[in-house]
Every structure is written in C-alpha cells, then in structure tokens.
C-alpha positions, 0 to 999 in steps of 0.5 A, a space after each residue: 464507422 467508415 462508408 465502406 464498413 457501412 456498405 459492407 455491413 448493410 449488404 451482409 444484413 440485407 442478404 443474411 436477414 432473409 437467407 437462412 444463415 443468421 444475420 445476427 451471427 454475421 453482423 457479430 462475426 464479420 467485424 470480428 473477423 476483419 478486425 473492425 472496431 466500431 464505436 458502440 454509440 454508432 453501431 447501435 443506431 446503425 443496427 436500428 436503421 439498417 434493420 428498418 432498411 431490411 423491412 422495405 424489401 419484404 413489404 415490396 415483395 409480399 405487398 399482395 399478401 399483406 394487402 389481402 390480409 388487411 383487406 380480409 381484416 377490414 371486410 371481416 370487421 364489417 361482418 363481425 368476424 375479422 378472421 373469417 376470410 382466408 386473408 384475415 385468418 393468415 394475418 391472425 396466425 401471423 399475430 399468434 406466431 409473433 407472440 412467443 418472440 415478444 414474450 421471450 424478448 421482454 423476459 430475456 432481453 439482457 441475457 440475449 444482449 450479452 450473447 452478442 458480445 461473445 463471438 465464439 458463442 455466436 459461432 457455436 450457435 450458428 451450428 444450431 441453425 445447421 441442425 434446424 435446417 437439416 431436421 426440417 429437410 429430413 423429417 418434413 413431409 412438405 404436403 400442406 399449404 398456408 390455407 391449412 394453418 392451425 394453432 399448433 402450426 403458428 405456435 411451433 413457428 412462433 417458438 422457433 422465432 423466439 429461439 432466433 433471438 439468440 445470435 447464430 440462430 437464423 430467424 428465417 432458418 428456424 421458422 422455415 424449419 419449424 414450418 417444414 416440421 409441421 408439414 408445410 411445403 417448402 415454399 409455403 413455409 418460406 412465405 410464412 416466414 417472410 410474412 412473419 418477419 414484418 411484425 418481428 422487424 417492425 416491433 424490434 425496430 420500434 423498441 430500438 428506436 426508443 433507445 436510439 432517441 435516448 442516446 442520440 445519433 452522432 451527426 457525422 454518422 448519419 450518411 454512412 448509416 443511411 447508405 448502409 440501410 439502402 444497401 440492406 434494402 437492395 440486398 434484402 430484396 435480392 435475397 428474398 427473390 432468390 430464395 423464393 425461387 430456389 425453394 420451389 425446386 431445391 432443398 435448404 441443405 446447402 445453407 445448413 452446410 454453409 452454417 456448419 462450415 462457418 461455425 466450425 471455421 470461426 471456432 477454429 480461428 477463435 482457438 488459434 487466436 486465443 
C-alpha cells in the first residue's frame, strides 16, 4: 500500500462511515475502480486501524451525550437504578440496539466476509441503501425525539444495523432510515445512529484487533496505515459535522439518489468489463 492509497482510502472511510452512503461499499469499489491491488496482509490491518480512526470523531463530537450517559449510569447505579435517568435510559437503548448486530456478526461472519470479495454484489446492495433512505423519508412522520425511545424503536434500529453488516448497506443510512420509520425527527434519528456507532466500531475493532495480533503487522506498512487512520479521523469529523447541520433543514434524498446512481454505474461498468 502506497502513502497516496492510504490517504485516499482513509478519507473515503472517514466520509462514508458517517454519511449514509456505505463505507464498506466504497472501500470495496474504490480500489476495484482504480485498479489497485492491495496485499491482503496489509489491507486487513489497514481496515482495522482506520476503523478505529473513525471512532475518534464521534467520541469528540458527541462527548457531552456520552458523558451524560456515563453520568446517568453512575448516578443510577448508586440509587439501584442504572437506567433511571434520561442519560442512563438512552445508554440502555444503545446497548439494546447493538445486540442484533452482535448476534448477526457471530452467526454470519464468514458469509458476510465472502460478500466483500464480490464488487458486483456490493454495488447491487448499495441500491438497497437508496431504497432504505427513500422509504424513511417517504413514510417517516418525524415527530418524536430521543426522550420517547422505547424497546420497539431500539430493536428496529438494531435490526437495521445488523443488516448493514453487508457491504453496500450503509450503517448510518440503515439506522437513520429505521429511526425515521419509527417516527423520530431526522436530527434525532441521526444522533441515535451516531451514538450507536460507538459500540459498533469499538466492538468490531476489538474483534479485528485479535485477528491482527495473530497475523502480525508488516513494519513497512505502519507509516501509511497510521496516516490513513489520521485522514479517516479528520474526514469523519467533517462528515459528522456536515450531516448534523444538514439533517436539521434538508432531507436525505440526495444521498439516496447518489447511492442509486453509483450502484447502477458500477453494475454497468462491471458488465462492460466482463
């Protein structure tokens, strides 16, 4: 992996992890489109460390909400009710919404990994993100805030996040669309999606880190990989900041259109190449 490839893929990861356009799809399709052949012994540790790089901006941007959750758990634990405060309850719903992806990841790890080796299928699945965003915008009532979250909301968003294990299905897009479908305001659905990304990215990074220790990290790859992680952190913060500003005033339909156009373009290109 060259330094240029690391920076480009780091920026792609940071932007697409939080914009509802599927980071997994772009990390599969961009190297395929550019004809980059990246050694799998470098590609895997790159994905692991860059994924952790994208965790930094969400921790920074939502530090107040995360501290409120931790404070709520601490105060609630002292009173015998860790979910008795608004922050504690929100943290509880984040945990509940995380469980479906954990179960799905354990059950379907190998089939999902196999899809990452199929750029055409990944491109086709990207159109699924477009459909989810359209559905959320078309049928979502956008009336409720996070104070009114319930078990059904958390499970619906959690199942959407489990679906996003497939490359091409955007994690943020699927969870925001599910939140809209449950009647959440667009900005509240986005906020819950970003809070949900913390255990998702942390857990995925820890699992992958275990595999990374087993295969080892080539010394010559350390510099480009860390540079890519930094690029992902910076671009990820810009993506979060921009999307949170946008969802207060605009719909997500431009992202749905983008996903559909990219999906169709990649499928046509694949047909011409074959």
